[in-house]
C-alpha positions as CSV (number, residue, x, y, z in Angstrom):
1,M,33.4,3.1,-69.1
2,P,35.6,1.0,-71.9
3,L,39.3,0.7,-71.7
4,L,41.5,1.6,-74.5
5,V,44.9,-0.3,-74.5
6,I,47.4,1.4,-77.1
7,V,50.6,-0.4,-77.6
8,D,53.7,1.4,-78.9
9,R,55.7,-0.9,-81.8
10,H,58.8,1.0,-81.2
11,R,58.8,0.1,-77.4
12,H,58.4,-3.5,-78.4
13,G,60.6,-3.3,-81.5
14,H,58.0,-4.9,-84.0
15,G,54.7,-4.1,-85.6
16,S,53.2,-0.8,-87.2
17,A,53.6,2.4,-85.7
18,E,50.2,2.5,-84.0
19,Q,48.2,-0.7,-83.2
20,E,44.5,-0.3,-83.4
21,A,42.8,0.4,-80.0
22,R,41.3,-2.5,-78.6
23,E,38.0,-2.2,-76.6
24,E,37.3,-4.5,-73.5
25,P,33.8,-5.4,-72.8
26,P,32.0,-3.7,-69.4
27,P,31.4,-5.8,-66.2
28,P,27.7,-6.2,-65.5
29,P,25.8,-3.5,-63.6
30,A,25.3,-4.4,-60.0
31,R,21.6,-5.1,-58.9
32,Q,19.9,-2.9,-56.6
33,P,18.3,-4.9,-53.6
34,Q,14.3,-4.5,-53.6
35,P,12.6,-3.9,-50.2
36,L,10.4,-6.3,-48.9
37,P,6.8,-5.6,-48.9
38,D,5.1,-4.1,-45.5
39,E,3.0,-7.2,-45.7
40,V,5.8,-9.4,-45.4
41,M,7.5,-7.3,-42.9
42,E,4.6,-7.5,-40.8
43,H,4.1,-11.3,-41.1
44,I,7.9,-11.5,-39.7
45,F,7.7,-9.2,-36.9
46,A,4.4,-10.8,-35.7
47,R,6.6,-14.0,-35.0
48,L,8.8,-12.2,-32.9
49,P,9.1,-12.4,-29.2
50,A,6.7,-9.7,-27.7
51,R,9.8,-7.6,-26.1
52,S,11.5,-7.9,-29.4
53,A,8.9,-6.7,-31.5
54,A,8.2,-3.8,-29.2
55,R,11.9,-2.5,-29.4
56,C,11.4,-2.6,-33.4
57,R,9.1,0.3,-33.0
58,C,11.9,2.6,-32.6
59,L,12.9,2.0,-36.4
60,S,10.7,4.8,-37.5
61,R,7.6,6.6,-36.8
62,S,5.7,4.7,-39.5
63,W,6.7,1.2,-37.9
64,A,5.8,2.8,-34.6
65,A,2.3,3.3,-35.5
66,A,2.0,-0.1,-37.5
67,L,3.3,-2.1,-34.7
68,S,1.2,-0.5,-32.0
69,S,-2.1,-0.7,-34.2
70,R,-4.9,-3.0,-32.9
71,G,-4.8,-5.1,-36.1
72,F,-1.0,-5.8,-35.8
73,I,-1.4,-6.5,-31.7
74,S,-4.3,-9.1,-32.8
75,R,-2.0,-10.7,-35.3
76,H,1.0,-11.1,-33.2
77,L,-1.4,-12.6,-30.3
78,D,-2.7,-15.1,-32.7
79,A,0.8,-16.1,-33.9
80,A,2.6,-15.9,-30.5
81,G,3.0,-18.9,-28.3
82,R,2.2,-19.8,-24.7
83,L,4.7,-19.7,-22.1
84,S,4.8,-20.9,-18.2
85,F,3.1,-18.1,-16.0
86,P,5.2,-18.7,-13.2
87,A,8.4,-18.5,-15.3
88,A,7.2,-15.1,-16.6
89,L,6.4,-13.7,-13.2
90,S,10.0,-14.9,-12.2
91,A,11.5,-12.9,-15.0
92,W,9.2,-10.1,-14.3
93,S,9.8,-10.0,-10.5
94,R,13.6,-9.0,-11.5
95,E,12.2,-5.5,-12.4
96,H,9.3,-4.9,-10.1
97,G,10.2,-7.0,-7.0
98,D,8.5,-10.0,-5.5
99,T,5.0,-10.5,-7.3
100,S,1.9,-12.6,-6.8
101,P,-0.6,-13.0,-9.4
102,L,-4.3,-12.2,-8.6
103,T,-5.7,-13.2,-11.5
104,R,-4.8,-15.5,-14.8
105,S,-3.6,-14.2,-18.1
106,C,-6.1,-12.4,-20.3
107,R,-4.6,-12.0,-23.9
108,G,-1.4,-11.5,-22.3
109,L,-2.2,-9.3,-19.5
110,A,-3.0,-10.0,-15.8
111,L,-3.4,-8.2,-12.4
112,V,-0.2,-8.7,-10.4
113,A,0.4,-7.6,-6.7
114,S,4.1,-6.2,-6.3
115,I,4.9,-7.6,-2.5
116,S,7.7,-5.5,-2.1
117,E,6.3,-2.2,-3.5
118,G,3.0,-3.1,-2.0
119,V,1.1,-1.9,-5.3
120,V,-1.3,-3.7,-7.3
121,Y,-0.6,-3.5,-11.1
122,V,-2.0,-4.4,-14.7
123,G,1.2,-6.0,-16.1
124,N,2.3,-7.6,-19.2
125,P,5.0,-9.9,-18.4
126,S,5.8,-10.3,-21.7
127,T,7.1,-6.5,-22.4
128,G,7.7,-5.9,-18.7
129,Q,5.4,-3.0,-18.8
130,A,3.0,-2.3,-15.8
131,A,0.7,0.2,-14.8
132,S,-0.9,0.7,-11.0
133,L,-4.4,0.6,-10.2
134,P,-6.1,3.1,-7.8
135,D,-8.2,2.1,-4.7
136,G,-11.9,0.8,-4.8
137,T,-14.9,1.2,-2.7
138,P,-14.2,0.5,1.0
139,A,-15.3,-3.2,1.7
140,A,-14.9,-6.1,3.9
141,F,-13.8,-8.5,1.3
142,A,-13.4,-7.8,-2.6
143,C,-12.3,-10.2,-5.6
144,L,-10.7,-9.3,-8.9
145,G,-11.1,-10.4,-12.7
146,L,-9.8,-9.0,-15.7
147,G,-11.6,-9.1,-19.1
148,Y,-11.4,-8.2,-22.5
149,D,-14.2,-6.3,-24.5
150,A,-13.6,-6.9,-28.3
151,R,-16.0,-3.9,-29.1
152,A,-15.0,-0.5,-29.8
153,G,-11.4,-1.4,-30.8
154,G,-10.6,-3.6,-27.9
155,R,-9.8,-2.8,-24.4
156,H,-8.8,-4.6,-21.2
157,K,-11.2,-4.0,-18.2
158,A,-10.3,-4.7,-14.6
159,V,-13.3,-5.9,-12.5
160,R,-13.8,-5.7,-8.8
161,V,-17.0,-7.2,-7.0
162,Y,-16.9,-6.3,-3.2
163,Y,-19.0,-7.0,-0.3
164,Q,-19.7,-4.6,2.8
165,Y,-20.8,-5.5,6.2
166,H,-24.4,-4.8,6.5
167,H,-24.2,-2.9,3.3
168,G,-24.7,-5.3,0.4
169,S,-22.5,-5.8,-2.7
170,G,-21.6,-3.9,-5.3
171,C,-19.1,-4.1,-8.8
172,E,-16.7,-1.6,-10.1
173,V,-14.9,-1.4,-13.5
174,Y,-11.6,-0.1,-14.4
175,D,-10.7,0.8,-18.1
176,V,-7.2,-0.2,-18.8
177,G,-5.8,2.8,-20.5
178,G,-8.9,4.8,-19.6
179,A,-9.8,7.7,-17.4
180,G,-7.8,6.4,-14.4
181,Y,-10.5,5.7,-11.8
182,W,-13.1,3.0,-10.9
183,R,-16.9,3.1,-11.9
184,P,-19.7,1.4,-10.9
185,A,-21.3,-1.2,-13.0
186,A,-24.8,-1.4,-14.2
187,R,-25.8,-4.2,-11.6
188,P,-24.3,-5.7,-8.4
189,P,-23.6,-9.2,-8.4
190,P,-26.4,-11.8,-7.9
191,C,-24.3,-14.3,-6.1
192,R,-21.5,-14.3,-3.2
193,V,-18.1,-15.2,-4.8
194,V,-16.2,-17.9,-2.8
195,A,-13.1,-18.2,-4.6
196,A,-11.1,-15.0,-5.5
197,G,-9.4,-14.7,-8.7
198,G,-11.6,-14.3,-11.8
199,V,-11.1,-16.4,-14.9
200,F,-11.8,-15.0,-18.5
201,A,-13.2,-17.1,-21.1
202,R,-15.8,-16.6,-23.9
203,G,-16.0,-12.6,-23.3
204,R,-16.9,-13.1,-19.7
205,V,-15.2,-13.2,-16.5
206,H,-16.2,-16.1,-14.2
207,W,-16.1,-16.7,-10.6
208,L,-17.2,-19.9,-8.3
209,A,-20.2,-18.4,-6.5
210,A,-22.7,-19.5,-3.7
211,S,-26.4,-18.2,-3.9
212,N,-27.0,-19.1,-0.2
213,A,-23.9,-16.5,1.2
214,A,-26.0,-13.3,1.5
215,A,-26.5,-13.7,5.2
216,A,-23.2,-14.9,6.3
217,S,-21.5,-12.7,8.8
218,D,-17.8,-13.6,8.9
219,E,-16.4,-12.6,5.8
220,W,-13.0,-14.6,5.9
221,E,-14.4,-17.8,7.3
222,L,-17.1,-17.8,4.4
223,A,-15.0,-18.9,1.9
224,A,-13.3,-21.7,3.7
225,R,-16.5,-23.1,4.8
226,L,-19.1,-22.5,2.1
227,T,-19.5,-24.7,-1.0
228,A,-20.1,-23.6,-4.5
229,D,-23.4,-24.2,-6.3
230,S,-23.1,-21.9,-9.4
231,V,-20.7,-19.9,-11.6
232,M,-21.4,-16.3,-11.7
233,S,-20.3,-14.5,-14.8
234,F,-19.7,-10.8,-15.6
235,S,-19.8,-10.1,-19.4
236,A,-16.9,-7.6,-20.4
237,G,-19.3,-6.1,-23.4
238,D,-22.3,-4.9,-21.6
239,E,-21.4,-5.1,-18.2
240,T,-24.4,-7.3,-16.7
241,F,-24.0,-10.5,-14.7
242,T,-25.5,-13.9,-15.1
243,S,-25.4,-17.1,-13.1
244,E,-25.0,-20.9,-14.2
245,P,-25.5,-23.7,-11.7
246,L,-22.6,-26.0,-11.5
247,P,-22.8,-29.9,-12.8
248,T,-24.3,-32.4,-10.8
249,G,-21.0,-34.0,-10.0
250,A,-19.5,-30.6,-8.9
251,R,-22.4,-29.2,-6.9
252,G,-22.0,-29.1,-3.2
253,R,-18.4,-29.7,-3.2
254,P,-15.9,-27.4,-1.1
255,A,-15.0,-24.3,-3.0
256,Y,-11.1,-25.1,-2.4
257,L,-11.4,-28.4,-4.4
258,L,-12.9,-26.9,-7.6
259,E,-11.1,-24.8,-10.1
260,L,-12.2,-22.8,-13.1
261,T,-9.9,-22.6,-16.0
262,P,-9.8,-21.1,-19.5
263,L,-9.6,-23.6,-22.6
264,D,-8.7,-23.4,-26.2
265,G,-7.1,-20.0,-25.9
266,C,-10.0,-18.3,-23.5
267,R,-12.6,-19.9,-26.2
268,R,-14.0,-22.4,-23.6
269,L,-14.6,-22.6,-20.0
270,G,-13.7,-25.7,-18.0
271,L,-14.1,-26.8,-14.3
272,V,-11.8,-29.1,-12.7
273,Y,-12.9,-31.3,-9.6
274,H,-9.5,-32.0,-7.6
275,R,-10.3,-35.2,-5.8
276,R,-8.4,-35.8,-2.8
277,G,-5.6,-38.2,-3.6
278,R,-7.4,-39.6,-6.6
279,R,-6.5,-39.4,-10.6
280,P,-7.5,-38.6,-13.0
281,R,-9.6,-35.2,-11.9
282,S,-13.0,-34.9,-13.1
283,M,-13.4,-32.2,-15.5
284,W,-16.6,-30.4,-17.5
285,V,-16.8,-27.8,-20.4
286,L,-19.4,-25.2,-20.5
287,E,-21.0,-25.7,-23.8
288,D,-23.0,-22.7,-25.2
289,D,-22.8,-21.0,-22.0
290,V,-26.0,-23.2,-20.9
291,R,-24.9,-26.6,-20.3
292,W,-22.0,-28.6,-18.8
293,V,-20.4,-31.6,-20.8
294,A,-18.1,-33.9,-18.9
295,T,-14.9,-34.8,-20.3
296,A,-12.0,-37.2,-19.7
297,G,-9.0,-36.2,-17.7
298,D,-7.8,-32.8,-17.4
299,G,-6.0,-32.5,-20.5
300,G,-6.1,-28.9,-22.6
301,T,-6.1,-26.6,-19.7
302,D,-4.1,-23.6,-20.3
303,G,-4.9,-21.4,-17.0
304,H,-1.3,-21.5,-15.8
305,L,0.0,-20.3,-19.4
306,Y,0.2,-16.8,-20.9
307,E,0.1,-15.5,-24.4
308,E,3.2,-13.6,-25.7
309,S,1.3,-10.2,-26.2
310,L,1.8,-6.8,-27.2
311,E,-1.3,-5.5,-25.3
312,P,-0.8,-1.9,-23.7
313,V,-1.2,-1.6,-20.0
314,G,-1.8,2.2,-20.0
315,R,-0.4,4.7,-17.9
316,P,-0.3,4.5,-14.0
317,H,-3.7,5.7,-12.6
318,E,-2.3,8.8,-11.0
319,D,-0.3,9.7,-14.3
320,V,-3.7,9.7,-15.9
321,V,-5.7,11.6,-13.5
322,F,-3.0,14.4,-13.1
323,A,-2.3,14.5,-16.8
324,S,-4.0,17.9,-17.5
325,A,-2.8,21.1,-16.2
326,S,-6.4,22.2,-15.1
327,V,-6.4,19.0,-12.8
328,R,-3.1,19.8,-11.1
329,A,-4.4,23.5,-10.7
330,L,-7.4,22.0,-9.2
331,S,-5.3,19.8,-6.8
332,L,-3.6,23.0,-5.4
333,A,-6.5,24.7,-4.7
334,L,-8.3,21.4,-2.9
335,R,-5.1,20.8,-0.7
336,R,-6.0,24.1,1.2
337,L,-9.3,22.5,2.7
338,P,-9.5,20.5,5.6
339,A,-9.9,16.7,5.6
340,R,-13.4,16.7,6.6
341,A,-14.5,19.3,4.1
342,L,-12.7,17.0,1.4
343,G,-14.8,14.5,2.3
344,R,-18.1,16.2,1.3
345,V,-16.1,17.6,-1.9
346,K,-15.6,14.0,-3.3
347,S,-19.1,13.8,-4.2
348,V,-19.0,16.6,-7.1
349,S,-17.7,14.0,-9.8
350,R,-15.8,10.9,-10.2
351,S,-12.6,12.9,-11.5
352,W,-12.6,14.7,-8.4
353,R,-12.9,11.9,-6.2
354,A,-10.0,10.1,-8.0
355,V,-7.8,13.5,-7.5
356,I,-8.5,13.4,-3.7
357,D,-8.6,9.6,-3.1
358,S,-4.7,9.4,-4.7
359,D,-1.8,8.9,-2.7
360,R,-0.1,11.8,-4.5
361,F,-2.7,14.6,-3.2
362,A,-2.9,12.9,0.2
363,A,0.8,13.5,0.7
364,S,0.5,17.0,-1.1
365,H,-2.4,17.9,1.5
366,N,-0.6,16.5,4.6
367,D,2.9,18.6,3.8
368,H,0.8,21.8,2.9
369,H,-1.2,21.6,6.4
370,R,2.0,20.4,8.2
371,R,3.8,23.5,7.2
372,R,1.0,25.7,8.3
373,A,0.3,24.3,11.6
374,G,-1.4,26.3,14.2
375,Q,-2.9,25.9,17.6
376,S,-3.1,22.1,18.7
377,V,-6.4,20.6,18.5
378,V,-7.1,17.5,20.6
379,V,-9.3,14.6,19.8
380,F,-9.9,11.6,22.4
381,T,-9.9,8.2,20.8
382,S,-10.7,4.6,21.6
383,C,-8.1,2.0,21.9
384,P,-7.6,-1.2,20.4
385,P,-8.7,-4.2,20.3
386,Y,-12.1,-2.5,19.6
387,H,-12.5,-2.8,15.9
388,R,-14.6,0.3,15.5
389,L,-12.5,3.4,16.1
390,V,-14.3,6.3,18.3
391,A,-12.8,9.6,18.0
392,V,-14.5,12.7,19.7
393,Q,-13.1,16.2,19.5
394,L,-12.5,18.2,22.3
395,D,-14.8,20.8,21.3
396,S,-17.5,18.4,21.2
397,C,-16.8,17.5,25.0
398,L,-16.5,20.9,25.9
399,A,-20.0,22.1,24.2
400,S,-22.2,19.3,25.4
401,D,-22.3,16.4,28.1
402,V,-20.7,14.1,25.4
403,L,-18.0,11.8,27.2
404,P,-14.9,10.9,25.7
405,P,-14.0,7.1,25.1
406,L,-12.5,5.9,28.4
407,M,-10.3,3.2,29.4
408,S,-9.7,1.5,32.8
409,S,-5.7,2.4,32.7
410,R,-3.7,5.2,31.3
411,V,-3.1,4.9,27.9
412,L,-0.4,6.8,25.9
413,V,-1.0,7.9,22.1
414,S,1.9,8.9,19.8
415,K,2.2,12.1,18.3
416,P,0.9,12.4,14.7
417,C,3.6,11.3,12.2
418,H,2.8,12.4,8.7
419,G,-1.0,12.1,9.6
420,L,-0.8,8.7,11.6
421,A,-0.8,8.3,15.3
422,M,-0.3,4.8,17.2
423,V,-1.1,3.3,20.4
424,C,-0.3,-0.2,21.9
425,R,-2.2,-1.6,24.4
426,G,-1.1,-5.3,25.7
427,E,-0.5,-7.6,22.6
428,W,-2.6,-5.3,20.1
429,G,-1.5,-2.1,18.4
430,Q,-3.4,0.4,16.4
431,L,-2.7,2.8,13.6
432,F,-5.0,5.4,12.7
433,N,-5.8,9.0,11.4
434,P,-7.5,11.2,14.1
435,V,-9.2,13.1,11.5
436,T,-10.8,10.6,8.9
437,R,-10.7,8.1,11.7
438,A,-9.4,5.4,9.3
439,H,-7.5,2.6,11.3
440,K,-5.7,-0.4,11.3
441,N,-5.7,-3.0,14.3
442,F,-2.7,-5.4,14.3
443,F,-1.5,-8.2,16.6
444,V,1.9,-7.2,17.7
445,G,3.1,-10.7,18.3
446,L,2.0,-12.0,14.9
447,S,2.9,-8.8,12.8
448,F,6.6,-9.1,14.0
449,G,7.1,-12.8,13.6
450,F,6.6,-14.2,17.1
451,D,5.3,-17.6,17.1
452,S,3.1,-17.2,20.3
453,P,1.2,-14.0,21.6
454,T,2.6,-14.9,25.1
455,A,6.3,-14.8,24.0
456,T,8.4,-13.1,26.7
457,D,10.3,-11.3,23.7
458,F,7.5,-9.7,22.8
459,Y,6.1,-8.1,26.0
460,N,9.3,-7.0,26.7
461,G,9.4,-5.0,23.4
462,S,8.6,-1.3,22.4
463,I,7.4,-0.2,19.2
464,G,8.0,3.2,17.7
465,L,6.2,4.9,14.7
466,G,8.3,6.9,12.3
467,Y,8.7,8.0,8.6
468,D,11.1,7.2,6.0
469,R,11.2,10.2,3.8
470,S,13.3,8.6,1.0
471,S,10.6,6.1,0.4
472,R,7.6,8.3,1.7
473,Q,6.1,5.7,3.8
474,H,5.5,4.9,7.6
475,V,7.7,2.6,9.4
476,L,6.8,0.7,12.5
477,V,10.1,-0.5,14.7
478,L,10.0,-3.1,17.4
479,L,12.7,-3.3,19.9
480,S,12.6,-6.6,21.7
481,G,14.8,-8.7,24.2
482,G,16.6,-7.6,27.2
483,E,15.4,-8.0,31.0
484,A,12.1,-10.3,31.0
485,P,10.4,-11.9,33.9
486,P,11.7,-14.1,35.3
487,L,15.1,-12.3,35.1
488,R,16.7,-13.6,32.1
489,R,18.3,-11.9,29.4
490,R,17.2,-12.4,26.1
491,R,18.6,-11.8,22.5
492,L,18.4,-8.2,21.5
493,Q,16.7,-8.0,18.2
494,C,15.1,-4.9,16.0
495,S,12.3,-5.4,13.5
496,V,11.0,-2.9,11.0
497,W,7.7,-3.2,9.4
498,R,7.5,-0.9,6.4
499,L,3.7,-0.2,6.0
500,R,3.4,-0.3,2.2
501,E,4.6,-4.0,2.1
502,E,2.6,-7.1,2.6
503,Y,4.8,-9.0,4.8
504,M,4.8,-7.4,8.0
505,A,8.5,-7.1,9.7
506,T,12.1,-7.7,8.6
507,T,14.8,-8.0,11.2
508,V,17.6,-5.7,10.9
509,A,21.0,-7.2,11.0
510,A,22.4,-5.0,13.5
511,P,20.6,-5.6,16.8
512,P,20.4,-2.4,19.5
513,P,23.5,-2.0,21.4
514,V,21.6,-1.4,24.6
515,P,17.8,-2.6,25.9
516,A,15.4,-0.1,25.7
517,A,12.8,0.4,28.4
518,A,9.6,-1.1,27.8
519,D,7.3,0.9,29.8
520,V,8.3,4.1,28.2
521,P,6.9,4.9,24.8
522,P,9.5,5.8,22.1
523,V,9.2,9.1,20.3
524,Y,9.9,10.2,16.4
525,V,11.7,13.4,15.7
526,E,11.2,14.5,11.9
527,D,13.9,16.8,11.7
528,D,16.5,14.0,12.0
529,G,14.8,11.2,11.0
530,R,15.2,9.1,14.1
531,I,13.3,7.1,16.7
532,Y,14.3,7.6,20.1
533,W,14.0,4.9,23.1
534,M,14.8,5.6,26.8
535,C,17.1,3.1,28.3
536,R,17.7,2.5,32.1
537,S,20.5,-0.2,31.9
538,P,22.6,1.5,31.2
539,R,21.0,4.9,31.5
540,A,20.8,6.4,28.1
541,I,19.1,7.3,25.0
542,L,18.8,4.8,22.1
543,A,18.5,6.5,18.5
544,F,17.6,4.5,15.5
545,N,18.2,6.1,12.0
546,I,15.3,5.0,9.8
547,R,16.7,5.3,6.5
548,G,20.0,3.9,7.3
549,E,18.7,1.2,9.8
550,A,21.6,2.2,12.2
551,F,21.7,2.8,16.0
552,D,23.5,5.2,18.2
553,V,23.6,5.7,21.7
554,V,22.9,9.3,23.2
555,P,24.0,10.5,26.8
556,A,20.9,11.3,28.9
557,P,20.7,14.3,30.8
558,P,21.4,14.4,34.8
559,D,19.4,12.3,36.9
560,P,18.4,14.4,40.2
561,A,17.1,12.7,43.3
562,G,13.6,11.8,43.6
563,I,12.8,11.3,40.1
564,S,9.7,8.9,39.2
565,T,9.2,9.0,35.7
566,E,11.2,9.8,32.7
567,V,9.7,10.2,29.2
568,L,10.8,11.3,25.9
569,V,8.4,13.8,23.6
570,E,9.1,15.8,20.6
571,L,8.5,19.5,21.1
572,G,9.0,22.3,18.4
573,G,10.7,19.6,16.1
574,A,13.4,18.6,18.5
575,L,13.9,16.0,21.1
576,R,12.9,16.8,24.9
577,V,13.3,14.6,28.2
578,V,10.7,15.1,30.6
579,Q,11.5,14.3,34.4
580,S,8.6,14.0,36.9
581,C,9.3,14.3,40.8
582,P,6.4,13.5,43.2
583,S,8.3,14.8,46.0
584,T,8.8,18.4,44.8
585,E,5.5,18.2,42.2
586,T,7.8,19.5,39.6
587,V,8.1,18.6,36.0
588,T,11.4,19.2,34.4
589,I,11.8,19.6,30.5
590,W,15.5,19.0,29.2
591,A,16.7,20.2,25.8
592,A,19.8,19.4,24.1
593,V,22.4,21.7,23.7
594,A,22.8,22.7,20.0
595,G,26.1,21.7,18.6
596,R,27.4,19.9,21.8
597,D,26.8,16.3,21.7
598,G,25.3,14.7,25.1
599,E,24.9,18.1,26.7
600,W,21.5,19.1,28.1
601,A,20.1,22.3,29.7
602,R,17.1,22.5,31.5
603,E,14.2,24.4,29.3
604,H,11.5,24.6,31.8
605,V,10.9,23.8,35.3
606,M,7.1,23.8,35.9
607,Q,6.2,23.8,39.5
608,L,2.6,22.3,39.6
609,G,1.7,21.6,43.2
610,R,-0.9,24.7,43.1
611,W,-3.1,22.5,40.9
612,P,-3.5,18.9,42.2
613,E,-5.0,17.4,39.1
614,F,-1.7,18.1,37.4
615,S,0.8,17.2,40.0
616,P,3.0,14.4,39.5
617,K,2.3,13.4,43.3
618,K,-1.5,12.9,42.6
619,T,-1.5,11.7,38.8
620,A,-1.4,8.1,37.5
621,G,1.7,8.0,35.7
622,P,3.8,10.8,34.1
623,V,2.6,14.3,33.0
624,I,3.2,14.5,29.2
625,P,3.8,17.6,27.3
626,M,1.8,17.0,24.1
627,A,2.6,20.4,22.1
628,V,3.6,24.0,22.3
629,D,1.1,26.5,21.4
630,P,2.8,28.8,18.9
631,D,-0.1,31.3,19.1
632,K,0.5,32.6,22.3
633,D,3.7,34.6,23.8
634,G,6.1,32.5,25.2
635,G,4.8,29.5,23.8
636,R,1.9,27.6,26.2
637,I,2.4,23.9,26.8
638,L,-0.3,21.6,26.7
639,L,-0.2,18.9,29.4
640,D,-1.8,15.8,29.6
641,T,-2.4,13.5,32.6
642,G,-4.9,11.0,31.2
643,R,-7.7,12.5,33.4
644,S,-7.1,16.2,32.8
645,L,-5.7,18.7,30.0
646,G,-4.2,22.1,30.5
647,Y,-2.3,25.1,29.1
648,Y,1.0,25.7,31.1
649,D,2.4,29.2,30.7
650,P,6.1,29.1,31.3
651,A,6.2,33.1,31.1
652,H,3.7,33.7,33.8
653,R,3.7,30.5,35.5
654,T,-0.1,30.0,35.1
655,L,-2.0,27.1,34.2
656,E,-5.4,26.7,32.4
657,T,-7.4,23.8,32.7
658,V,-9.0,23.0,29.3
659,Y,-10.9,20.0,30.2
660,S,-11.0,17.5,33.2
661,L,-13.0,14.4,34.1
662,R,-13.2,15.8,37.8
663,S,-16.0,17.7,36.6
664,R,-17.8,14.7,35.9
665,P,-18.8,13.3,39.7
666,E,-21.0,10.3,38.2
667,L,-17.3,8.8,37.0
668,R,-16.2,8.6,40.7
669,G,-12.7,9.2,40.0
670,E,-12.5,6.2,37.6
671,G,-11.5,6.0,34.0
672,F,-8.7,7.6,31.7
673,F,-9.1,9.2,28.2
674,A,-6.5,8.6,25.3
675,A,-5.7,12.3,23.9
676,A,-4.3,12.5,20.7
677,L,-3.5,15.5,18.5
678,W,-5.3,16.5,15.7
679,E,-3.3,16.8,12.1
680,E,-5.2,17.6,9.0
681,S,-4.6,14.8,6.8
682,L,-6.1,12.2,4.4
683,V,-3.1,9.6,5.0
684,R,-4.6,6.1,5.4
685,P,-3.0,3.4,7.7
686,Y,-3.5,0.5,5.3
687,D,-0.8,-0.9,3.1
688,R,-1.9,-0.4,-0.6
689,F,-2.3,-4.2,-1.3
690,E,-4.8,-4.6,1.8
691,R,-6.6,-1.2,0.7
692,F,-7.2,-2.7,-2.8
693,L,-8.6,-5.8,-1.5
694,R,-10.2,-5.0,1.7
695,A,-10.5,-1.3,2.1
């Protein structure tokens, strides 16, 4: 407002009594800033890095909607630059562990395997987002691709082409951000893919293929020895296959020397022939999807680049499947069913199959049945190195003349550990689920890092199966070293193989303080999360804490004279030591005294001389207490000799023979069975990465 200045003439000693007021001019009004139009703001945001643009969604709800719209995502993709895919994966690995790309970039997304987590993701390296993919149809060999369907607002689709032994081939599609499960494509693939990892260009996913591969028998040798003669393409829109012959200069070349690559931002498809030791490389471009045109050099390829992109990856498949309350209620009802029944229930619908096949449901189903475990059920299994697992229930052998799988020597099977059991035979090991018969054979020497299967350290080792409750995964632990023939002391070593990881085993920093006995199987005790080994020099029990990867030495029970074998077992959730004495024909079970470290008490002394087929004097190897029957008073103990099964009643000191090979005279006293306990479970022995690609 105007400022009035009044001057008093008496104060200054001159002038009139009152001076006319003087008015000063007002300052100019301040200019209010005008907001930029929304179109200009979106134009600016479209030139930001993807991660920065994604953070701007938190400014307001309106901006969150605008920056998430399909139109803005496409505008940002068109304005974005291209960066090195390996460099992006290196930065992305800091959040998700070591990664390996399975496909090339498709509008900023790619299929990536997280090695440390054992999970396959659809990931966006620009924003750091990732969503896990579910399992596909069991197969002997599978290859992946990632495409984009521009119709219906635009959506990424993961494509899985698989091949089965003696059962043909198939194709599955996973809608990124969709229902959370694989669905079958309209048609099977017309050719055999010989180079994994599809390339997206011109609205299709392309693979190098061979049209003469249908009759091949060795799946892994196939890709190495076959030559490519065509490009098989899968349309991301109508989901159909087409095939185009390779150019003359590339036809008949080894598949590993040929490479498909996207050009000009996936607008064209290129084919590069990597000549041995020669430059420049030969290159062709597919024009109009019908003819190949040769081009000079290899410039313009952008297969190892990725686009800065805001493309969403959707939610992890299990979060999608279990999103609704009705599905969660359904899973609580389904988990009460036996595993065999669930195999039939899966055919009701794809959504039911997605629930039952999920790891979340398998863990919940196993936990539910382990808490309600009743009478022990026995199944006879085959042993490695056979690639087909044969499992015959005891009831089937009792009800008919069916023989269990027989071995020439005694083989001990571990007790089920969260649904999985293990057996080792020479240099081979096998993890299997006795209920579903899903199994995984592994070559112990290679799996645990030995250069040669004849390594002395390996043959003097002992493998234990346990479970890490913190990460909810099975663990194999190998102790190697100690006394080895000829009598030489090897360096003691402990290797741990966490089954969800792709790399087989890692060495524990602290080696075991004492060597374990290689001929006595270790045992896992769930209540304390430790694996136990028997040691002879010095005589003690070696304990390994799975979570902390630390060792402890526990004193062994007394060693009476005449003991021939000494084994460890788990009964009733606690550790037991079983001693067999042939001279007295007794089996003694020792239990640790609660609250007193290193003190043991005799729990049972079984006099088995009245039953020759169970007497330690007659059996080949130790008499193994497999389980305690909780349904009977006093707790009957199930005994296994490799040729006979029976329940010993410690209260009445009686023994009931359940099954015996002595009743089969045609065997002439030869052969041994491998008995395993039945634990209701859907758990599979494969790591997730292998399940996705091979099973």
